[in-house]
PQR file of N, CA, C, O and H, with PARSE charges and radii, in Angstrom:
ATOM      1  N   MET A   1    -116.258  56.372   7.692 -0.4000 1.5000
ATOM      2  CA  MET A   1    -115.318  56.672   8.738 -0.0000 2.0000
ATOM      3  C   MET A   1    -115.125  55.408   9.564  0.5500 1.7000
ATOM      4  O   MET A   1    -116.078  54.697   9.882 -0.5500 1.4000
ATOM      5  N   ILE A   2    -113.860  55.149   9.902 -0.4000 1.5000
ATOM      6  CA  ILE A   2    -113.513  54.008  10.734 -0.0000 2.0000
ATOM      7  C   ILE A   2    -112.920  54.535  12.033  0.5500 1.7000
ATOM      8  O   ILE A   2    -112.091  55.445  12.023 -0.5500 1.4000
ATOM      9  H   ILE A   2    -113.086  55.727   9.644  0.4000 1.0000
ATOM     10  N   ILE A   3    -113.350  53.959  13.145 -0.4000 1.5000
ATOM     11  CA  ILE A   3    -112.804  54.306  14.448 -0.0000 2.0000
ATOM     12  C   ILE A   3    -112.131  53.061  15.021  0.5500 1.7000
ATOM     13  O   ILE A   3    -112.783  52.045  15.259 -0.5500 1.4000
ATOM     14  H   ILE A   3    -114.023  53.220  13.152  0.4000 1.0000
ATOM     15  N   TYR A   4    -110.809  53.152  15.240 -0.4000 1.5000
ATOM     16  CA  TYR A   4    -110.089  52.094  15.931 -0.0000 2.0000
ATOM     17  C   TYR A   4    -109.978  52.490  17.392  0.5500 1.7000
ATOM     18  O   TYR A   4    -109.595  53.617  17.707 -0.5500 1.4000
ATOM     19  H   TYR A   4    -110.279  53.978  15.046  0.4000 1.0000
ATOM     20  N   GLY A   5    -110.308  51.574  18.276 -0.4000 1.5000
ATOM     21  CA  GLY A   5    -110.229  51.877  19.693 -0.0000 2.0000
ATOM     22  C   GLY A   5    -110.553  50.665  20.529  0.5500 1.7000
ATOM     23  O   GLY A   5    -110.527  49.531  20.051 -0.5500 1.4000
ATOM     24  H   GLY A   5    -110.619  50.659  18.019  0.4000 1.0000
ATOM     25  N   SER A   6    -110.859  50.919  21.785 -0.4000 1.5000
ATOM     26  CA  SER A   6    -111.189  49.863  22.732 -0.0000 2.0000
ATOM     27  C   SER A   6    -112.380  50.297  23.579  0.5500 1.7000
ATOM     28  O   SER A   6    -112.496  51.458  23.971 -0.5500 1.4000
ATOM     29  H   SER A   6    -110.881  51.840  22.174  0.4000 1.0000
ATOM     30  N   LYS A   7    -113.249  49.351  23.847 -0.4000 1.5000
ATOM     31  CA  LYS A   7    -114.395  49.642  24.707 -0.0000 2.0000
ATOM     32  C   LYS A   7    -113.958  49.880  26.148  0.5500 1.7000
ATOM     33  O   LYS A   7    -114.747  50.373  26.954 -0.5500 1.4000
ATOM     34  H   LYS A   7    -113.155  48.407  23.528  0.4000 1.0000
ATOM     35  N   ASP A   8    -112.718  49.538  26.485 -0.4000 1.5000
ATOM     36  CA  ASP A   8    -112.174  49.776  27.822 -0.0000 2.0000
ATOM     37  C   ASP A   8    -111.504  51.140  27.939  0.5500 1.7000
ATOM     38  O   ASP A   8    -111.044  51.511  29.019 -0.5500 1.4000
ATOM     39  H   ASP A   8    -112.078  49.137  25.830  0.4000 1.0000
ATOM     40  N   CYS A   9    -111.444  51.893  26.838 -0.4000 1.5000
ATOM     41  CA  CYS A   9    -110.760  53.188  26.813 -0.0000 2.0000
ATOM     42  C   CYS A   9    -111.780  54.322  26.948  0.5500 1.7000
ATOM     43  O   CYS A   9    -112.673  54.451  26.110 -0.5500 1.4000
ATOM     44  H   CYS A   9    -111.817  51.592  25.960  0.4000 1.0000
ATOM     45  N   PRO A  10    -111.657  55.141  27.991 -0.5600 1.5000
ATOM     46  CA  PRO A  10    -112.608  56.248  28.153  0.2800 2.0000
ATOM     47  C   PRO A  10    -112.576  57.238  26.994  0.5500 1.7000
ATOM     48  O   PRO A  10    -113.616  57.793  26.638 -0.5500 1.4000
ATOM     49  N   ASP A  11    -111.409  57.472  26.398 -0.4000 1.5000
ATOM     50  CA  ASP A  11    -111.328  58.394  25.262 -0.0000 2.0000
ATOM     51  C   ASP A  11    -112.078  57.843  24.054  0.5500 1.7000
ATOM     52  O   ASP A  11    -112.766  58.584  23.352 -0.5500 1.4000
ATOM     53  H   ASP A  11    -110.565  57.021  26.687  0.4000 1.0000
ATOM     54  N   THR A  12    -111.943  56.544  23.818 -0.4000 1.5000
ATOM     55  CA  THR A  12    -112.671  55.917  22.713 -0.0000 2.0000
ATOM     56  C   THR A  12    -114.169  56.022  22.935  0.5500 1.7000
ATOM     57  O   THR A  12    -114.916  56.378  22.023 -0.5500 1.4000
ATOM     58  H   THR A  12    -111.384  55.942  24.389  0.4000 1.0000
ATOM     59  N   MET A  13    -114.607  55.712  24.145 -0.4000 1.5000
ATOM     60  CA  MET A  13    -116.041  55.737  24.423 -0.0000 2.0000
ATOM     61  C   MET A  13    -116.605  57.151  24.323  0.5500 1.7000
ATOM     62  O   MET A  13    -117.737  57.330  23.873 -0.5500 1.4000
ATOM     63  H   MET A  13    -114.001  55.422  24.886  0.4000 1.0000
ATOM     64  N   ALA A  14    -115.834  58.158  24.735 -0.4000 1.5000
ATOM     65  CA  ALA A  14    -116.280  59.551  24.595 -0.0000 2.0000
ATOM     66  C   ALA A  14    -116.383  59.935  23.125  0.5500 1.7000
ATOM     67  O   ALA A  14    -117.315  60.634  22.729 -0.5500 1.4000
ATOM     68  H   ALA A  14    -114.915  58.013  25.100  0.4000 1.0000
ATOM     69  N   CYS A  15    -115.434  59.484  22.320 -0.4000 1.5000
ATOM     70  CA  CYS A  15    -115.461  59.759  20.876 -0.0000 2.0000
ATOM     71  C   CYS A  15    -116.703  59.145  20.240  0.5500 1.7000
ATOM     72  O   CYS A  15    -117.404  59.802  19.471 -0.5500 1.4000
ATOM     73  H   CYS A  15    -114.676  58.916  22.642  0.4000 1.0000
ATOM     74  N   LEU A  16    -116.972  57.879  20.565 -0.4000 1.5000
ATOM     75  CA  LEU A  16    -118.144  57.202  20.001 -0.0000 2.0000
ATOM     76  C   LEU A  16    -119.440  57.879  20.443  0.5500 1.7000
ATOM     77  O   LEU A  16    -120.372  58.019  19.650 -0.5500 1.4000
ATOM     78  H   LEU A  16    -116.403  57.345  21.190  0.4000 1.0000
ATOM     79  N   ALA A  17    -119.498  58.296  21.705 -0.4000 1.5000
ATOM     80  CA  ALA A  17    -120.699  58.978  22.205 -0.0000 2.0000
ATOM     81  C   ALA A  17    -120.922  60.292  21.474  0.5500 1.7000
ATOM     82  O   ALA A  17    -122.057  60.633  21.142 -0.5500 1.4000
ATOM     83  H   ALA A  17    -118.742  58.182  22.349  0.4000 1.0000
ATOM     84  N   ALA A  18    -119.845  61.033  21.219 -0.4000 1.5000
ATOM     85  CA  ALA A  18    -119.969  62.306  20.494 -0.0000 2.0000
ATOM     86  C   ALA A  18    -120.449  62.072  19.068  0.5500 1.7000
ATOM     87  O   ALA A  18    -121.297  62.810  18.566 -0.5500 1.4000
ATOM     88  H   ALA A  18    -118.923  60.756  21.489  0.4000 1.0000
ATOM     89  N   LEU A  19    -119.913  61.051  18.417 -0.4000 1.5000
ATOM     90  CA  LEU A  19    -120.350  60.741  17.049 -0.0000 2.0000
ATOM     91  C   LEU A  19    -121.806  60.297  17.034  0.5500 1.7000
ATOM     92  O   LEU A  19    -122.569  60.682  16.148 -0.5500 1.4000
ATOM     93  H   LEU A  19    -119.225  60.451  18.825  0.4000 1.0000
ATOM     94  N   ASP A  20    -122.188  59.490  18.013 -0.4000 1.5000
ATOM     95  CA  ASP A  20    -123.589  59.056  18.109 -0.0000 2.0000
ATOM     96  C   ASP A  20    -124.515  60.252  18.312  0.5500 1.7000
ATOM     97  O   ASP A  20    -125.579  60.329  17.696 -0.5500 1.4000
ATOM     98  H   ASP A  20    -121.568  59.177  18.733  0.4000 1.0000
ATOM     99  N   ALA A  21    -124.112  61.186  19.176 -0.4000 1.5000
ATOM    100  CA  ALA A  21    -124.929  62.372  19.456 -0.0000 2.0000
ATOM    101  C   ALA A  21    -125.117  63.236  18.217  0.5500 1.7000
ATOM    102  O   ALA A  21    -126.148  63.886  18.047 -0.5500 1.4000
ATOM    103  H   ALA A  21    -123.249  61.124  19.676  0.4000 1.0000
ATOM    104  N   GLN A  22    -124.094  63.232  17.348 -0.4000 1.5000
ATOM    105  CA  GLN A  22    -124.176  64.010  16.110 -0.0000 2.0000
ATOM    106  C   GLN A  22    -124.888  63.249  14.995  0.5500 1.7000
ATOM    107  O   GLN A  22    -125.204  63.816  13.949 -0.5500 1.4000
ATOM    108  H   GLN A  22    -123.256  62.704  17.487  0.4000 1.0000
ATOM    109  N   GLY A  23    -125.133  61.975  15.224 -0.4000 1.5000
ATOM    110  CA  GLY A  23    -125.757  61.146  14.190 -0.0000 2.0000
ATOM    111  C   GLY A  23    -124.797  60.761  13.084  0.5500 1.7000
ATOM    112  O   GLY A  23    -125.215  60.470  11.963 -0.5500 1.4000
ATOM    113  H   GLY A  23    -124.876  61.514  16.074  0.4000 1.0000
ATOM    114  N   THR A  24    -123.514  60.760  13.396 -0.4000 1.5000
ATOM    115  CA  THR A  24    -122.482  60.443  12.409 -0.0000 2.0000
ATOM    116  C   THR A  24    -122.295  58.932  12.308  0.5500 1.7000
ATOM    117  O   THR A  24    -122.124  58.249  13.318 -0.5500 1.4000
ATOM    118  H   THR A  24    -123.175  60.997  14.307  0.4000 1.0000
ATOM    119  N   ALA A  25    -122.329  58.420  11.084 -0.4000 1.5000
ATOM    120  CA  ALA A  25    -122.125  56.983  10.867 -0.0000 2.0000
ATOM    121  C   ALA A  25    -120.638  56.656  10.935  0.5500 1.7000
ATOM    122  O   ALA A  25    -119.801  57.429  10.469 -0.5500 1.4000
ATOM    123  H   ALA A  25    -122.467  58.975  10.264  0.4000 1.0000
ATOM    124  N   TYR A  26    -120.319  55.510  11.517 -0.4000 1.5000
ATOM    125  CA  TYR A  26    -118.925  55.065  11.608 -0.0000 2.0000
ATOM    126  C   TYR A  26    -118.889  53.551  11.721  0.5500 1.7000
ATOM    127  O   TYR A  26    -119.889  52.909  12.044 -0.5500 1.4000
ATOM    128  H   TYR A  26    -120.999  54.882  11.896  0.4000 1.0000
ATOM    129  N   ASP A  27    -117.727  53.001  11.452 -0.4000 1.5000
ATOM    130  CA  ASP A  27    -117.453  51.578  11.602 -0.0000 2.0000
ATOM    131  C   ASP A  27    -116.464  51.450  12.756  0.5500 1.7000
ATOM    132  O   ASP A  27    -115.299  51.819  12.606 -0.5500 1.4000
ATOM    133  H   ASP A  27    -116.915  53.523  11.190  0.4000 1.0000
ATOM    134  N   PHE A  28    -116.906  50.934  13.910 -0.4000 1.5000
ATOM    135  CA  PHE A  28    -116.029  50.790  15.065 -0.0000 2.0000
ATOM    136  C   PHE A  28    -115.276  49.476  14.967  0.5500 1.7000
ATOM    137  O   PHE A  28    -115.866  48.421  14.733 -0.5500 1.4000
ATOM    138  H   PHE A  28    -117.852  50.635  14.032  0.4000 1.0000
ATOM    139  N   ARG A  29    -113.963  49.553  15.149 -0.4000 1.5000
ATOM    140  CA  ARG A  29    -113.114  48.368  15.130 -0.0000 2.0000
ATOM    141  C   ARG A  29    -112.355  48.290  16.449  0.5500 1.7000
ATOM    142  O   ARG A  29    -111.542  49.157  16.769 -0.5500 1.4000
ATOM    143  H   ARG A  29    -113.484  50.410  15.339  0.4000 1.0000
ATOM    144  N   ASP A  30    -112.639  47.235  17.207 -0.4000 1.5000
ATOM    145  CA  ASP A  30    -112.065  47.044  18.534 -0.0000 2.0000
ATOM    146  C   ASP A  30    -110.688  46.402  18.412  0.5500 1.7000
ATOM    147  O   ASP A  30    -110.558  45.289  17.901 -0.5500 1.4000
ATOM    148  H   ASP A  30    -113.300  46.530  16.947  0.4000 1.0000
ATOM    149  N   ILE A  31    -109.660  47.108  18.883 -0.4000 1.5000
ATOM    150  CA  ILE A  31    -108.289  46.606  18.765 -0.0000 2.0000
ATOM    151  C   ILE A  31    -108.021  45.415  19.678  0.5500 1.7000
ATOM    152  O   ILE A  31    -106.925  44.854  19.652 -0.5500 1.4000
ATOM    153  H   ILE A  31    -109.766  48.012  19.298  0.4000 1.0000
ATOM    154  N   GLY A  32    -109.005  45.021  20.486 -0.4000 1.5000
ATOM    155  CA  GLY A  32    -108.888  43.821  21.291 -0.0000 2.0000
ATOM    156  C   GLY A  32    -109.021  42.547  20.469  0.5500 1.7000
ATOM    157  O   GLY A  32    -108.748  41.452  20.961 -0.5500 1.4000
ATOM    158  H   GLY A  32    -109.895  45.476  20.507  0.4000 1.0000
ATOM    159  N   GLU A  33    -109.436  42.690  19.226 -0.4000 1.5000
ATOM    160  CA  GLU A  33    -109.563  41.551  18.309 -0.0000 2.0000
ATOM    161  C   GLU A  33    -108.295  41.488  17.459  0.5500 1.7000
ATOM    162  O   GLU A  33    -107.910  42.490  16.856 -0.5500 1.4000
ATOM    163  H   GLU A  33    -109.658  43.580  18.826  0.4000 1.0000
ATOM    164  N   LEU A  34    -107.647  40.338  17.403 -0.4000 1.5000
ATOM    165  CA  LEU A  34    -106.335  40.199  16.778 -0.0000 2.0000
ATOM    166  C   LEU A  34    -106.256  40.725  15.341  0.5500 1.7000
ATOM    167  O   LEU A  34    -105.318  41.460  15.033 -0.5500 1.4000
ATOM    168  H   LEU A  34    -107.960  39.524  17.893  0.4000 1.0000
ATOM    169  N   PRO A  35    -107.191  40.386  14.447 -0.5600 1.5000
ATOM    170  CA  PRO A  35    -107.081  40.930  13.084  0.2800 2.0000
ATOM    171  C   PRO A  35    -107.156  42.459  13.055  0.5500 1.7000
ATOM    172  O   PRO A  35    -106.469  43.104  12.263 -0.5500 1.4000
ATOM    173  N   VAL A  36    -107.992  43.030  13.920 -0.4000 1.5000
ATOM    174  CA  VAL A  36    -108.130  44.487  13.996 -0.0000 2.0000
ATOM    175  C   VAL A  36    -106.865  45.094  14.586  0.5500 1.7000
ATOM    176  O   VAL A  36    -106.407  46.139  14.123 -0.5500 1.4000
ATOM    177  H   VAL A  36    -108.551  42.506  14.563  0.4000 1.0000
ATOM    178  N   LEU A  37    -106.300  44.456  15.594 -0.4000 1.5000
ATOM    179  CA  LEU A  37    -105.052  44.934  16.188 -0.0000 2.0000
ATOM    180  C   LEU A  37    -103.954  44.998  15.138  0.5500 1.7000
ATOM    181  O   LEU A  37    -103.179  45.954  15.118 -0.5500 1.4000
ATOM    182  H   LEU A  37    -106.671  43.607  15.970  0.4000 1.0000
ATOM    183  N   LYS A  38    -103.873  44.005  14.272 -0.4000 1.5000
ATOM    184  CA  LYS A  38    -102.870  44.008  13.198 -0.0000 2.0000
ATOM    185  C   LYS A  38    -103.072  45.199  12.265  0.5500 1.7000
ATOM    186  O   LYS A  38    -102.102  45.847  11.874 -0.5500 1.4000
ATOM    187  H   LYS A  38    -104.502  43.228  14.289  0.4000 1.0000
ATOM    188  N   GLU A  39    -104.323  45.493  11.906 -0.4000 1.5000
ATOM    189  CA  GLU A  39    -104.615  46.662  11.064 -0.0000 2.0000
ATOM    190  C   GLU A  39    -104.148  47.940  11.763  0.5500 1.7000
ATOM    191  O   GLU A  39    -103.483  48.781  11.159 -0.5500 1.4000
ATOM    192  H   GLU A  39    -105.111  44.967  12.224  0.4000 1.0000
ATOM    193  N   PHE A  40    -104.504  48.075  13.045 -0.4000 1.5000
ATOM    194  CA  PHE A  40    -104.159  49.261  13.818 -0.0000 2.0000
ATOM    195  C   PHE A  40    -102.645  49.421  13.936  0.5500 1.7000
ATOM    196  O   PHE A  40    -102.125  50.525  13.781 -0.5500 1.4000
ATOM    197  H   PHE A  40    -105.045  47.391  13.536  0.4000 1.0000
ATOM    198  N   LEU A  41    -101.937  48.325  14.210 -0.4000 1.5000
ATOM    199  CA  LEU A  41    -100.483  48.399  14.361 -0.0000 2.0000
ATOM    200  C   LEU A  41     -99.790  48.821  13.074  0.5500 1.7000
ATOM    201  O   LEU A  41     -98.730  49.447  13.110 -0.5500 1.4000
ATOM    202  H   LEU A  41    -102.360  47.427  14.336  0.4000 1.0000
ATOM    203  N   HIS A  42    -100.385  48.480  11.942 -0.4000 1.5000
ATOM    204  CA  HIS A  42     -99.826  48.949  10.667 -0.0000 2.0000
ATOM    205  C   HIS A  42     -99.815  50.476  10.627  0.5500 1.7000
ATOM    206  O   HIS A  42     -98.824  51.082  10.219 -0.5500 1.4000
ATOM    207  H   HIS A  42    -101.246  47.972  11.913  0.4000 1.0000
ATOM    208  N   TYR A  43    -100.905  51.090  11.047 -0.4000 1.5000
ATOM    209  CA  TYR A  43    -100.963  52.550  11.116 -0.0000 2.0000
ATOM    210  C   TYR A  43     -99.929  53.076  12.118  0.5500 1.7000
ATOM    211  O   TYR A  43     -99.202  54.026  11.827 -0.5500 1.4000
ATOM    212  H   TYR A  43    -101.710  50.598  11.379  0.4000 1.0000
ATOM    213  N   CYS A  44     -99.872  52.455  13.290 -0.4000 1.5000
ATOM    214  CA  CYS A  44     -98.943  52.911  14.339 -0.0000 2.0000
ATOM    215  C   CYS A  44     -97.497  52.894  13.867  0.5500 1.7000
ATOM    216  O   CYS A  44     -96.721  53.802  14.167 -0.5500 1.4000
ATOM    217  H   CYS A  44    -100.463  51.684  13.526  0.4000 1.0000
ATOM    218  N   ASP A  45     -97.151  51.865  13.137 -0.4000 1.5000
ATOM    219  CA  ASP A  45     -95.765  51.679  12.711 -0.0000 2.0000
ATOM    220  C   ASP A  45     -95.379  52.519  11.503  0.5500 1.7000
ATOM    221  O   ASP A  45     -94.195  52.764  11.275 -0.5500 1.4000
ATOM    222  H   ASP A  45     -97.782  51.128  12.894  0.4000 1.0000
ATOM    223  N   SER A  46     -96.364  52.965  10.725 -0.4000 1.5000
ATOM    224  CA  SER A  46     -96.019  53.575   9.439 -0.0000 2.0000
ATOM    225  C   SER A  46     -96.481  55.010   9.233  0.5500 1.7000
ATOM    226  O   SER A  46     -96.036  55.657   8.285 -0.5500 1.4000
ATOM    227  H   SER A  46     -97.327  52.765  10.910  0.4000 1.0000
ATOM    228  N   GLU A  47     -97.345  55.523  10.074 -0.4000 1.5000
ATOM    229  CA  GLU A  47     -97.918  56.847   9.826 -0.0000 2.0000
ATOM    230  C   GLU A  47     -97.301  57.913  10.735  0.5500 1.7000
ATOM    231  O   GLU A  47     -97.111  57.700  11.932 -0.5500 1.4000
ATOM    232  H   GLU A  47     -97.706  54.997  10.844  0.4000 1.0000
ATOM    233  N   ALA A  48     -96.997  59.055  10.137 -0.4000 1.5000
ATOM    234  CA  ALA A  48     -96.343  60.160  10.857 -0.0000 2.0000
ATOM    235  C   ALA A  48     -97.184  60.688  12.011  0.5500 1.7000
ATOM    236  O   ALA A  48     -96.628  61.172  12.997 -0.5500 1.4000
ATOM    237  H   ALA A  48     -97.151  59.229   9.165  0.4000 1.0000
ATOM    238  N   VAL A  49     -98.500  60.610  11.917 -0.4000 1.5000
ATOM    239  CA  VAL A  49     -99.368  61.123  12.977 -0.0000 2.0000
ATOM    240  C   VAL A  49     -99.093  60.409  14.309  0.5500 1.7000
ATOM    241  O   VAL A  49     -99.415  60.940  15.372 -0.5500 1.4000
ATOM    242  H   VAL A  49     -98.952  60.217  11.116  0.4000 1.0000
ATOM    243  N   PHE A  50     -98.508  59.225  14.256 -0.4000 1.5000
ATOM    244  CA  PHE A  50     -98.211  58.460  15.461 -0.0000 2.0000
ATOM    245  C   PHE A  50     -96.847  58.767  16.060  0.5500 1.7000
ATOM    246  O   PHE A  50     -96.520  58.221  17.113 -0.5500 1.4000
ATOM    247  H   PHE A  50     -98.246  58.793  13.392  0.4000 1.0000
ATOM    248  N   ALA A  51     -96.042  59.612  15.438 -0.4000 1.5000
ATOM    249  CA  ALA A  51     -94.697  59.906  15.954 -0.0000 2.0000
ATOM    250  C   ALA A  51     -94.723  60.381  17.411  0.5500 1.7000
ATOM    251  O   ALA A  51     -93.962  59.855  18.223 -0.5500 1.4000
ATOM    252  H   ALA A  51     -96.308  60.056  14.582  0.4000 1.0000
ATOM    253  N   PRO A  52     -95.567  61.352  17.774 -0.5600 1.5000
ATOM    254  CA  PRO A  52     -95.604  61.781  19.179  0.2800 2.0000
ATOM    255  C   PRO A  52     -96.059  60.671  20.125  0.5500 1.7000
ATOM    256  O   PRO A  52     -95.598  60.590  21.264 -0.5500 1.4000
ATOM    257  N   VAL A  53     -96.955  59.826  19.653 -0.4000 1.5000
ATOM    258  CA  VAL A  53     -97.456  58.727  20.474 -0.0000 2.0000
ATOM    259  C   VAL A  53     -96.334  57.720  20.726  0.5500 1.7000
ATOM    260  O   VAL A  53     -96.175  57.219  21.839 -0.5500 1.4000
ATOM    261  H   VAL A  53     -97.329  59.892  18.728  0.4000 1.0000
ATOM    262  N   ARG A  54     -95.562  57.432  19.681 -0.4000 1.5000
ATOM    263  CA  ARG A  54     -94.457  56.488  19.836 -0.0000 2.0000
ATOM    264  C   ARG A  54     -93.426  57.007  20.835  0.5500 1.7000
ATOM    265  O   ARG A  54     -92.912  56.232  21.642 -0.5500 1.4000
ATOM    266  H   ARG A  54     -95.692  57.839  18.776  0.4000 1.0000
ATOM    267  N   THR A  55     -93.116  58.297  20.795 -0.4000 1.5000
ATOM    268  CA  THR A  55     -92.104  58.835  21.703 -0.0000 2.0000
ATOM    269  C   THR A  55     -92.616  58.974  23.135  0.5500 1.7000
ATOM    270  O   THR A  55     -91.824  58.937  24.077 -0.5500 1.4000
ATOM    271  H   THR A  55     -93.534  58.926  20.139  0.4000 1.0000
ATOM    272  N   SER A  56     -93.933  59.135  23.312 -0.4000 1.5000
ATOM    273  CA  SER A  56     -94.485  59.289  24.657 -0.0000 2.0000
ATOM    274  C   SER A  56     -94.869  57.956  25.289  0.5500 1.7000
ATOM    275  O   SER A  56     -95.176  57.894  26.480 -0.5500 1.4000
ATOM    276  H   SER A  56     -94.576  59.165  22.547  0.4000 1.0000
ATOM    277  N   GLY A  57     -94.853  56.895  24.495 -0.4000 1.5000
ATOM    278  CA  GLY A  57     -95.231  55.589  25.021 -0.0000 2.0000
ATOM    279  C   GLY A  57     -96.727  55.357  25.096  0.5500 1.7000
ATOM    280  O   GLY A  57     -97.186  54.441  25.778 -0.5500 1.4000
ATOM    281  H   GLY A  57     -94.604  56.945  23.528  0.4000 1.0000
ATOM    282  N   GLY A  58     -97.491  56.188  24.392 -0.4000 1.5000
ATOM    283  CA  GLY A  58     -98.950  56.039  24.387 -0.0000 2.0000
ATOM    284  C   GLY A  58     -99.413  54.973  23.423  0.5500 1.7000
ATOM    285  O   GLY A  58     -98.605  54.277  22.808 -0.5500 1.4000
ATOM    286  H   GLY A  58     -97.118  56.932  23.838  0.4000 1.0000
ATOM    287  N   ILE A  59    -100.725  54.850  23.296 -0.4000 1.5000
ATOM    288  CA  ILE A  59    -101.322  53.874  22.389 -0.0000 2.0000
ATOM    289  C   ILE A  59    -101.817  54.541  21.114  0.5500 1.7000
ATOM    290  O   ILE A  59    -101.597  54.025  20.018 -0.5500 1.4000
ATOM    291  H   ILE A  59    -101.382  55.416  23.796  0.4000 1.0000
ATOM    292  N   GLY A  60    -102.481  55.684  21.248 -0.4000 1.5000
ATOM    293  CA  GLY A  60    -102.975  56.395  20.076 -0.0000 2.0000
ATOM    294  C   GLY A  60    -104.390  56.039  19.686  0.5500 1.7000
ATOM    295  O   GLY A  60    -104.728  56.015  18.502 -0.5500 1.4000
ATOM    296  H   GLY A  60    -102.659  56.103  22.138  0.4000 1.0000
ATOM    297  N   ILE A  61    -105.224  55.760  20.684 -0.4000 1.5000
ATOM    298  CA  ILE A  61    -106.634  55.515  20.380 -0.0000 2.0000
ATOM    299  C   ILE A  61    -107.478  56.561  21.091  0.5500 1.7000
ATOM    300  O   ILE A  61    -107.108  57.046  22.160 -0.5500 1.4000
ATOM    301  H   ILE A  61    -104.949  55.780  21.645  0.4000 1.0000
ATOM    302  N   PRO A  62    -108.576  56.894  20.513 -0.5600 1.5000
ATOM    303  CA  PRO A  62    -109.101  56.366  19.272  0.2800 2.0000
ATOM    304  C   PRO A  62    -108.370  56.940  18.051  0.5500 1.7000
ATOM    305  O   PRO A  62    -107.916  58.084  18.050 -0.5500 1.4000
ATOM    306  N   LEU A  63    -108.277  56.119  17.040 -0.4000 1.5000
ATOM    307  CA  LEU A  63    -107.770  56.544  15.742 -0.0000 2.0000
ATOM    308  C   LEU A  63    -108.970  56.658  14.810  0.5500 1.7000
ATOM    309  O   LEU A  63    -109.746  55.715  14.656 -0.5500 1.4000
ATOM    310  H   LEU A  63    -108.646  55.189  17.041  0.4000 1.0000
ATOM    311  N   ILE A  64    -109.106  57.819  14.197 -0.4000 1.5000
ATOM    312  CA  ILE A  64    -110.205  58.057  13.267 -0.0000 2.0000
ATOM    313  C   ILE A  64    -109.635  58.083  11.859  0.5500 1.7000
ATOM    314  O   ILE A  64    -108.765  58.895  11.542 -0.5500 1.4000
ATOM    315  H   ILE A  64    -108.476  58.585  14.323  0.4000 1.0000
ATOM    316  N   VAL A  65    -110.136  57.185  11.020 -0.4000 1.5000
ATOM    317  CA  VAL A  65    -109.736  57.136   9.618 -0.0000 2.0000
ATOM    318  C   VAL A  65    -110.912  57.706   8.821  0.5500 1.7000
ATOM    319  O   VAL A  65    -111.976  57.093   8.740 -0.5500 1.4000
ATOM    320  H   VAL A  65    -110.842  56.526  11.278  0.4000 1.0000
ATOM    321  N   GLY A  66    -110.704  58.881   8.240 -0.4000 1.5000
ATOM    322  CA  GLY A  66    -111.768  59.517   7.474 -0.0000 2.0000
ATOM    323  C   GLY A  66    -112.046  58.814   6.170  0.5500 1.7000
ATOM    324  O   GLY A  66    -111.238  58.013   5.699 -0.5500 1.4000
ATOM    325  H   GLY A  66    -109.839  59.379   8.306  0.4000 1.0000
ATOM    326  N   ASP A  67    -113.183  59.112   5.591 -0.4000 1.5000
ATOM    327  CA  ASP A  67    -113.560  58.509   4.311 -0.0000 2.0000
ATOM    328  C   ASP A  67    -112.545  58.842   3.223  0.5500 1.7000
ATOM    329  O   ASP A  67    -112.417  58.108   2.243 -0.5500 1.4000
ATOM    330  H   ASP A  67    -113.839  59.762   5.974  0.4000 1.0000
ATOM    331  N   ASN A  68    -111.825  59.949   3.397 -0.4000 1.5000
ATOM    332  CA  ASN A  68    -110.814  60.351   2.418 -0.0000 2.0000
ATOM    333  C   ASN A  68    -109.433  59.796   2.767  0.5500 1.7000
ATOM    334  O   ASN A  68    -108.450  60.115   2.098 -0.5500 1.4000
ATOM    335  H   ASN A  68    -111.929  60.545   4.193  0.4000 1.0000
ATOM    336  N   GLY A  69    -109.353  58.962   3.819 -0.4000 1.5000
ATOM    337  CA  GLY A  69    -108.076  58.375   4.226 -0.0000 2.0000
ATOM    338  C   GLY A  69    -107.309  59.181   5.241  0.5500 1.7000
ATOM    339  O   GLY A  69    -106.230  58.767   5.668 -0.5500 1.4000
ATOM    340  H   GLY A  69    -110.151  58.703   4.363  0.4000 1.0000
ATOM    341  N   SER A  70    -107.844  60.337   5.645 -0.4000 1.5000
ATOM    342  CA  SER A  70    -107.152  61.168   6.642 -0.0000 2.0000
ATOM    343  C   SER A  70    -107.123  60.441   7.988  0.5500 1.7000
ATOM    344  O   SER A  70    -108.030  59.677   8.318 -0.5500 1.4000
ATOM    345  H   SER A  70    -108.720  60.673   5.299  0.4000 1.0000
ATOM    346  N   LEU A  71    -106.066  60.695   8.752 -0.4000 1.5000
ATOM    347  CA  LEU A  71    -105.913  60.073  10.066 -0.0000 2.0000
ATOM    348  C   LEU A  71    -105.931  61.139  11.146  0.5500 1.7000
ATOM    349  O   LEU A  71    -105.232  62.148  11.055 -0.5500 1.4000
ATOM    350  H   LEU A  71    -105.329  61.316   8.483  0.4000 1.0000
ATOM    351  N   THR A  72    -106.742  60.901  12.172 -0.4000 1.5000
ATOM    352  CA  THR A  72    -106.832  61.817  13.299 -0.0000 2.0000
ATOM    353  C   THR A  72    -106.805  60.996  14.578  0.5500 1.7000
ATOM    354  O   THR A  72    -107.529  60.009  14.712 -0.5500 1.4000
ATOM    355  H   THR A  72    -107.311  60.081  12.246  0.4000 1.0000
ATOM    356  N   LEU A  73    -105.973  61.408  15.503 -0.4000 1.5000
ATOM    357  CA  LEU A  73    -105.979  60.783  16.817 -0.0000 2.0000
ATOM    358  C   LEU A  73    -106.949  61.558  17.678  0.5500 1.7000
ATOM    359  O   LEU A  73    -106.778  62.759  17.886 -0.5500 1.4000
ATOM    360  H   LEU A  73    -105.385  62.209  15.394  0.4000 1.0000
ATOM    361  N   GLY A  74    -107.977  60.875  18.186 -0.4000 1.5000
ATOM    362  CA  GLY A  74    -109.048  61.558  18.872 -0.0000 2.0000
ATOM    363  C   GLY A  74    -108.880  61.617  20.346  0.5500 1.7000
ATOM    364  O   GLY A  74    -109.728  62.174  21.043 -0.5500 1.4000
ATOM    365  H   GLY A  74    -108.116  59.900  18.017  0.4000 1.0000
TER
END
């Protein structure tokens, strides 16, 4: 599981804390790093799950990419 987010985002930090409490393994990718931001923006620009985020002007983090490729906005 991959989590895209920011350490400055309370929603991201709550998501990570919940996963830690459950003992769930994940790979955290901070969108504050340029290569990671490029990966994240690819999802934002191309995936239907981001349609409501695009229309509301939000960011869409945390983004959870499941091991099966599923996308969930947390």
